[in-house]
C-alpha positions as CSV (number, residue, x, y, z in Angstrom):
1,M,0.0,0.0,0.0
2,N,1.2,3.5,-0.8
3,V,2.7,5.1,2.3
4,G,0.8,8.3,1.7
5,V,-2.5,6.6,1.4
6,A,-1.9,4.6,4.6
7,Q,-1.0,7.7,6.4
8,E,-4.2,9.4,5.2
9,Q,-6.3,6.5,6.4
10,R,-4.7,6.6,9.8
11,N,-5.3,10.4,10.0
12,H,-9.0,10.1,9.1
13,G,-10.0,6.5,9.7
14,I,-11.4,4.5,12.6
15,G,-8.1,4.2,14.4
16,D,-7.6,8.0,14.4
17,L,-11.1,8.4,15.8
18,D,-10.3,5.9,18.6
19,E,-7.3,7.9,19.5
20,A,-9.3,11.2,19.4
21,L,-11.8,9.6,21.8
22,A,-9.1,8.4,24.1
23,I,-7.6,11.9,24.3
24,F,-11.0,13.5,24.8
25,A,-12.0,11.0,27.5
26,D,-8.8,11.6,29.4
27,V,-9.3,15.4,29.5
28,R,-13.1,15.4,29.8
29,P,-13.2,15.9,33.7
30,R,-11.1,19.0,33.2
31,L,-13.5,20.2,30.5
32,M,-16.5,19.6,32.7
33,A,-14.8,21.6,35.5
34,I,-14.1,24.5,33.2
35,A,-17.7,24.6,31.8
36,C,-19.3,24.2,35.2
37,R,-17.2,27.1,36.6
38,I,-18.3,29.4,33.8
39,L,-21.9,28.3,33.6
40,G,-22.7,27.3,37.1
41,S,-24.8,24.4,35.8
42,S,-23.7,20.8,35.3
43,A,-26.5,20.2,32.8
44,E,-25.4,23.2,30.7
45,A,-21.8,22.1,31.1
46,E,-22.7,18.7,29.7
47,D,-24.1,20.3,26.6
48,V,-21.0,22.4,26.1
49,V,-18.6,19.5,26.6
50,Q,-20.7,17.4,24.1
51,E,-20.4,20.2,21.6
52,T,-16.7,20.3,22.2
53,W,-16.5,16.6,21.4
54,L,-18.4,17.1,18.1
55,R,-16.0,19.9,17.1
56,W,-13.0,17.9,18.1
57,Q,-14.1,15.1,15.8
58,K,-14.1,17.6,12.9
59,T,-10.8,19.2,13.8
60,D,-7.7,18.5,11.7
61,R,-5.9,16.8,14.6
62,T,-2.7,16.1,12.6
63,V,-1.7,19.8,13.2
64,V,-2.6,20.0,16.9
65,E,0.5,20.0,19.1
66,N,-1.3,20.2,22.4
67,P,-4.7,18.5,22.3
68,P,-5.7,19.1,26.0
69,A,-4.9,22.8,25.7
70,L,-6.9,23.1,22.5
71,L,-9.9,21.2,24.0
72,A,-9.8,23.5,27.1
73,T,-9.8,26.6,24.9
74,M,-12.7,25.3,22.8
75,T,-14.7,24.5,25.9
76,T,-14.0,27.9,27.4
77,R,-15.1,29.8,24.4
78,L,-18.2,27.7,23.9
79,A,-19.2,28.1,27.6
80,I,-18.7,31.9,27.5
81,N,-20.8,32.1,24.3
82,V,-23.6,30.1,25.9
83,R,-23.5,32.2,29.1
84,Q,-23.6,35.5,27.2
85,S,-26.4,34.3,24.9
86,A,-28.4,33.0,27.9
87,W,-28.0,36.3,29.7
88,K,-29.4,38.2,26.7
89,R,-32.4,35.8,26.4
90,R,-33.1,35.7,30.1
91,E,-32.9,39.5,30.5
92,T,-36.2,39.7,28.5
93,L,-38.1,37.7,31.1
94,L,-36.2,38.8,34.2
95,D,-36.6,42.5,33.3
96,A,-40.3,41.9,32.8
97,V,-40.8,41.2,36.5
98,P,-40.1,44.7,37.8
99,E,-41.8,46.2,34.8
100,A,-44.9,44.2,35.5
101,A,-44.7,45.1,39.2
102,N,-44.4,48.9,38.4
103,T,-47.7,50.6,39.0
104,S,-46.9,53.9,37.3
105,D,-49.8,56.2,36.6
106,D,-48.4,57.2,33.3
107,P,-50.6,55.5,30.7
108,A,-47.9,55.6,28.0
109,T,-45.3,54.1,30.2
110,G,-47.7,51.5,31.6
111,S,-48.6,50.5,28.0
112,E,-45.0,50.1,27.0
113,R,-44.2,48.0,30.1
114,R,-47.2,45.8,29.5
115,E,-46.1,45.3,25.9
116,A,-42.6,44.3,27.0
117,V,-44.0,41.8,29.5
118,E,-46.4,40.4,26.9
119,Q,-43.5,39.9,24.4
120,A,-41.5,38.0,27.1
121,V,-44.5,35.8,27.9
122,K,-45.1,35.0,24.2
123,L,-41.5,34.0,23.9
124,I,-41.6,31.4,26.6
125,M,-45.0,30.2,25.6
126,T,-43.9,29.4,22.0
127,R,-40.4,28.1,22.7
128,L,-40.8,26.1,25.9
129,T,-42.9,23.1,26.8
130,P,-45.3,23.4,29.8
131,S,-42.8,21.7,32.1
132,E,-39.9,23.7,31.0
133,R,-41.9,26.9,31.1
134,A,-43.1,26.3,34.7
135,A,-39.6,25.4,36.0
136,Y,-37.9,28.3,34.2
137,V,-40.4,31.0,35.3
138,L,-40.4,29.9,38.9
139,R,-36.6,29.7,39.0
140,E,-35.5,32.6,36.9
141,A,-38.3,35.1,37.4
142,F,-39.2,34.4,41.0
143,G,-36.1,32.7,42.5
144,Y,-37.7,29.5,43.6
145,P,-35.3,26.9,45.0
146,Y,-35.2,23.7,43.0
147,R,-36.7,21.7,45.8
148,Q,-39.8,24.0,45.8
149,I,-40.1,23.7,42.1
150,S,-39.9,19.9,42.3
151,E,-42.7,19.9,44.8
152,C,-44.9,22.3,42.8
153,L,-44.5,20.3,39.6
154,Q,-44.3,16.9,41.3
155,V,-41.0,15.9,39.8
156,G,-37.6,15.1,41.3
157,V,-35.1,17.8,42.2
158,A,-32.7,16.6,39.5
159,N,-35.6,16.7,37.0
160,A,-36.4,20.3,38.0
161,R,-32.8,21.3,37.4
162,Q,-32.8,19.6,34.1
163,L,-36.0,21.3,33.0
164,V,-34.5,24.8,33.8
165,S,-31.4,23.9,32.0
166,R,-33.3,22.7,28.9
167,A,-35.4,25.8,29.0
168,R,-32.3,28.0,29.0
169,V,-30.9,26.1,26.0
170,H,-34.1,26.4,24.0
171,L,-34.4,30.1,24.7
172,V,-30.8,30.6,23.6
173,A,-31.2,28.5,20.4
174,G,-34.1,30.7,19.3
175,S,-35.2,28.3,16.6
176,R,-37.5,25.9,18.4
177,T,-41.3,26.3,18.4
178,V,-43.4,24.0,20.5
179,A,-46.4,22.4,19.0
180,N,-49.8,24.0,19.7
181,P,-48.6,26.5,22.3
182,A,-51.2,27.4,24.9
183,P,-52.9,30.9,24.8
184,H,-50.6,33.4,26.5
185,E,-53.3,35.6,28.0
186,P,-54.1,33.5,31.2
187,F,-50.5,33.1,31.9
188,L,-49.8,36.8,31.3
189,H,-52.5,37.9,33.8
190,A,-51.2,35.4,36.4
191,F,-47.6,36.5,35.9
192,I,-48.5,40.2,36.3
193,A,-50.5,39.4,39.5
194,A,-47.6,37.5,40.9
195,A,-45.1,40.3,40.1
196,R,-47.3,43.1,41.5
197,A,-49.0,41.6,44.5
198,G,-47.0,38.5,45.2
199,E,-49.9,36.2,44.3
200,L,-47.7,33.3,43.5
201,A,-50.3,30.6,44.4
202,G,-52.4,31.5,41.4
203,L,-49.3,31.3,39.1
204,E,-48.2,28.0,40.6
205,E,-51.7,26.5,40.1
206,L,-51.8,27.7,36.5
207,L,-48.3,26.4,35.7
208,A,-48.9,23.0,37.4
209,G,-52.2,22.7,35.6
210,D,-50.5,23.2,32.2
211,V,-48.0,20.5,33.1
212,A,-50.6,18.1,34.2
213,A,-52.7,18.7,31.0
């Protein structure tokens, strides 16, 4: 066999992928630690590390002198991008809470605030499933601990964390639309009532009802 052909097969064949996997597996704990430190979420860190693995497979590894350093750099950049994108997406909903709670007498200002809240509500209604929506709103907008979310939605604490993590990912992705999203008006009214008067029981009941349905 031609030496050049053999070398090409080793660079891009099964053996090369096995070697790539071995290198990645060896450094994976470090990559998880990096992503967790940046994102503060093990579930989100898992997504980032998985994306790093996909990119590592497509990398021309024949020119990489220090694979662990490259993988760490890739993971760091991906995690930072996810964090920044998530902040931008979440600001829409998080900013809506004080806006909804503001009882300004200025009709124009009040109308603008309500429109901002309504847009945020429509966003989460169309991009998140009922379970993701409930967990995300209770956690991000109202600061519920995961245990309380799990009790409200009757799921495990780990599942509650996963739901919030998935919701963040889907909001960041921006391309997902859930099938037959529920009307946003009932949720909008409950959200505003919770923000203004602290009437969280009504919001909890609505969210839990959507999940059960």
